[in-house]
N, C-alpha and C positions, 0 to 999 in steps of 0.2 A: 504494500500500500504506500502511496505517496504521503508525505508529511501532512499535507492539508486534509487528506482523507482520514488519517489517524486522529488528528485534532477534531475533525467533525464528528467522528464516531464517539470520541470521548465526550464531546459537548452534548451529543444526542443522549448520553447516559446521565447528563446533568453535572458533569465534572469539568474541571479545568486542569491544565498542566500544573499550576501552582498548588492546587489541592492535592494532586498526586504526590508532588514533591514533599509537601508537608506531612502527608500520611506515611510516606516512606522514610522521612527524616533526612532527606537530601535537599540540595538546592535546586531551584528552578532550572538553572543552566544544565544540570545533569539530565533532567527529564527531557528538556528541549533538545539537548544534544543527541539523545537516543532516538527521539521522534524524527529528527532531521537527518539521522544517519552519520552525524559527525563523531559520535562516541559510542562505545558499546558498554552495556551493563545488562547482563542476563536477568538480574533481579528486577530492574526497572522495566525491561522489555516484557518479562512474565507478568508483572503487575498490570501493564497496559493491556496485554492480551486478555487477562482475566476480567478487566473492567469492560472491555468491548466484546468479550465472549467470542474470540476468534483464535485459531491456532497461530503459534509464533511463526510458522512457515508462511502463513498467509499475510500476516502483518509486516514481517521483516524478511521477505524472500531473498534479498540480496546480502543479508548478514549471515554468512555461513557459520560463524562462531556460535550462533544461537541454535543451530540445527544439530550440533554434535552433542553426544551425551556428556553429562557432567562427570568429572573424575570423582570416584567414590572415596570417602575418607572415613576414618573411625569405624563405628559399628556398621555403617552401611558397607564399607569395604570388607569387613569381616564376614558379613552376611553374603556378599557377592562371592567371596572366595569359597565359602561353604557350599554355595549353590554350584559353583564350578566343579568342586570336588565331587559332588553327587553326580553331576552330569558326566564327568569324565570316568567315574567309577562304573557307570552303567554301560559304558562302551565295550 
């Protein structure tokens, strides 16, 4: 989606970029940068997608960094390793 389309979709839900910034505890420039494609933040992008109820691939199709899986850490990583061990043991 183009930045003006994202802003319009957010406005259709009754919100503004500054409201999103305040809710996320970031500055307006950070949210605006993500919407305009000047900066990347998966956290902000996910919040925008949640607000407008669209998948990240639709809203930010040109930002490939948002389409790759997150690196697992801590307990999530341990769970992932356990799942892999079960999968590989079954082979």
